[in-house]
C-alpha positions in Angstrom: 10.7 23.4 -16.6 8.4 21.1 -14.7 5.3 19.0 -15.5 2.3 21.3 -16.0 -0.5 21.3 -13.3 -3.3 21.4 -15.9 -3.9 20.1 -19.3 -3.2 16.7 -21.0 0.0 14.9 -20.2 2.3 13.2 -22.6 4.4 10.1 -21.8 7.1 11.4 -24.2 7.1 14.8 -22.5 7.2 13.1 -19.0 10.2 11.1 -20.2 12.0 14.2 -21.4 11.2 15.8 -18.0 12.6 12.8 -16.1 15.8 12.5 -18.1 16.6 16.0 -19.1 14.4 18.2 -16.9 12.9 19.7 -20.1 9.2 18.8 -20.4 8.8 20.8 -23.7 12.2 19.8 -25.1 12.8 18.1 -28.5 15.2 15.3 -27.4 14.7 11.9 -29.0 13.7 9.4 -26.3 13.3 6.1 -28.3 11.3 3.4 -26.6 9.7 4.5 -23.4 8.8 1.9 -20.7 6.4 3.3 -18.2 7.9 1.0 -15.6 11.4 2.4 -16.3 10.1 6.0 -16.3 8.5 5.5 -12.9 11.2 3.4 -11.2 14.3 4.5 -13.0 16.8 2.5 -15.1 16.0 0.7 -18.3 15.4 -2.8 -17.2 12.1 -3.1 -19.1 13.3 -2.0 -22.6 13.6 1.7 -22.5 16.1 3.2 -24.9 17.1 5.8 -22.3 18.4 5.0 -18.8 16.2 7.0 -16.5 17.4 8.3 -13.1 16.4 6.5 -10.0 13.4 7.8 -8.0 14.1 10.4 -5.4 12.5 8.8 -2.3 13.5 11.8 -0.1 11.3 14.3 -1.9 8.6 16.1 0.2 5.7 15.9 0.5 5.6 12.7 -1.5 8.3 10.2 -0.4 7.7 7.4 -2.8 7.0 4.1 -1.0 9.1 1.4 -2.6 9.2 -0.8 0.5 7.6 -4.2 1.0 4.5 -4.7 3.0 1.5 -7.1 3.3 -1.8 -5.5 2.4 -4.9 -6.3 4.6 -8.0 -5.4 2.7 -11.6 -4.6 3.7 -10.9 -3.9 7.4 -13.8 -2.4 9.3 -13.9 -1.0 12.8 -16.7 -1.8 15.3 -17.4 1.4 17.1 -20.5 0.4 19.0 -23.0 -2.4 18.7 -24.0 -2.7 15.1 -22.0 0.5 14.1 -19.0 0.1 11.8 -16.6 2.4 10.0 -14.6 1.5 6.9 -13.7 -0.4 5.0 -10.0 0.5 5.3 -6.8 -1.0 3.9 -4.0 -1.6 6.5 -0.6 -3.1 6.3 1.7 -5.6 8.0 5.5 -6.0 8.0 6.3 -9.1 5.9 9.0 -10.0 8.5 6.1 -10.6 10.9 3.4 -12.0 8.6 4.2 -13.0 5.0 0.5 -13.0 4.1 -2.7 -11.7 5.7 -3.5 -15.3 6.7 -0.3 -15.5 8.7 -1.3 -12.6 10.9 -1.2 -13.4 14.6 -1.1 -11.9 18.1 2.0 -9.8 18.6 2.2 -8.5 15.0 2.0 -4.7 14.4 -0.6 -3.4 12.0 -0.1 0.0 10.2 -2.3 2.5 8.5 0.3 3.4 5.9 2.4 1.3 3.4 5.6 2.9 4.7 4.9 1.0 8.0 5.4 4.2 10.1 2.0 4.8 11.5 0.7 1.9 13.8 -3.1 1.6 14.2 -4.4 3.3 17.3 -5.6 1.6 20.5 -8.9 -0.2 19.9 -10.4 -2.6 22.5 -13.8 -3.6 23.6 -14.7 -4.0 20.1 -12.8 -5.3 17.1 -11.1 -4.4 13.9 -12.3 -7.1 11.6 -12.0 -8.2 8.0 -15.1 -8.4 5.8 -13.8 -11.2 3.5 -16.7 -10.9 1.0 -15.2 -11.3 -2.5 -11.6 -11.7 -1.3 -9.4 -14.5 -2.6 -7.9 -17.1 -0.2 -4.6 -15.3 -0.3 -6.2 -12.0 0.7 -8.1 -13.3 3.7 -6.9 -13.2 7.3 -8.8 -16.4 8.0 -8.5 -19.5 5.8 -12.3 -20.1 5.4 -14.4 -17.7 3.5 -17.1 -18.3 6.1 -14.8 -17.2 9.0 -14.3 -13.6 10.0 -11.0 -12.4 11.5 -11.3 -10.1 14.5 -8.7 -8.4 16.7 -7.9 -5.6 19.1 -4.8 -3.4 18.9 -2.8 -1.9 21.8 -1.4 1.7 21.8 1.4 0.6 19.6 -0.7 -1.0 17.0 0.2 -4.5 18.2 -2.5 -7.1 17.5 -4.0 -8.8 20.5 -6.9 -11.2 20.9 -6.8 -12.3 17.2 -9.5 -14.8 16.4 -11.1 -16.4 13.4 -14.6 -17.6 13.7 -18.1 -17.6 12.2 -19.7 -14.2 12.8 
């Protein structure tokens, strides 16, 4: 059996499906931690030890890697014309926080860090920092705006922080 495509879902039935491949079964599951159910194991108090997540499944390989999220990125496409906002990602080995972003870092459009941003010059990607916390901003000051170009490999060039 598999999880139904329509209708209400049940955490108990999802647990039965994950552990026994029997969504409509009658097995006793005890305490069910949603964290354990999603990630496998029983580290957060589940009675049952759930199998680990299959990260090789298609078309949905689960992303369990690490990345740095850069929020509210917009793209200047022509004077006074913007697209977005988008969420993009950095490899934490290059920049541990958005504020550590610098020339030479690669920016990605997916959290799996497999699809670099496309070439974008003569205009900028930039972060609209409105409402972002200091730890979410690419520039330290809430009044500054981070702006950058990317080359054909998604590598950041011309990164600047300044007042728009």
